[in-house]
N, C-alpha and C positions, 0 to 999 in steps of 0.2 A: 536447281531443283531444292536443294538444303534452304535457300533464303527464303522460298516460297511456302515449306512448312514452319520456318520459323515465323516468319511475319503472321501465318493463320495462327500458330498457337500464342502470340502475343494478344493478338485481336482478341481470341478465344477467352484469357485472362485479364484482359482490358488494360493491359500494360502501355498502350499507345500513349503519347501525351496528346493531350489537347490543350488549346488555347484559345481564351475568347477574349476579345479587345472590346471594350464599350466606351466608345468615345476617344476621347484623349484622357480620360482621368483613372481607368481601372485597366488591369490585366488581370484574368485567372488562369494559372498554369496548372492542370490537373497532372495526376499521376508525379508528384512532385517528390523526389528521394530526399534532395539535401540543399540548405541554401549554403552556397559557396561563398558568397561577398553579399554585402549588404552594407548600406550608408543612405543619405539622404538624395543621392542623386544617380546612384546606380545598385542594381540588385542582380546577382547573377544565382541562379538554381540550376541544379543538374535533375534531368528525369530518367526514365530508363533507356531511351534512345538518344536524347540529345541535352545541349545547355542552351539555356535561354538568359540572354541578358536584356534586362530593361533599362533605358537612360531615361531621367527626365527631372523633375527638382520635387522636393516635398516627398518624396516615395517614403511608403511605408509599407510593412508586409504584417497580413492578419491571416487569422483561420489557418494554420498550417496542421493542425491536428486531423482534417478531413481529409488528407492525403492529395489536397491541392492548395494552393495560396493565391490571395488575392494580393496584387500590389498596387496602391491607389496614390495618386497623386497626380502632378501635370506630367503624363506620358509624353516624351518625344520621339523615342525610338525603340523597337523591339527587333533584338537580333537572334537567330536561330543558328546552332553551330551542331551538326552531327557528332555524336560521340564516337571516338576513334576505334 
């Protein structure tokens, strides 16, 4: 029961992670809290409820101030891991 209340509360204040993948060139991760690791082949970011890893080549991170980030480059894979 408490999980249901927690889920509804997070949805109410918009803390859910939203990910949009555009082709193989761009990933938008909204509600990003922190960039954990970043180089030209790997980006790892933390959101409220998960960690998102993006693998590729020529990766760059843009627009962190808006609460979300754009990861651009040649995207090869996106991995999602639930935060413990």
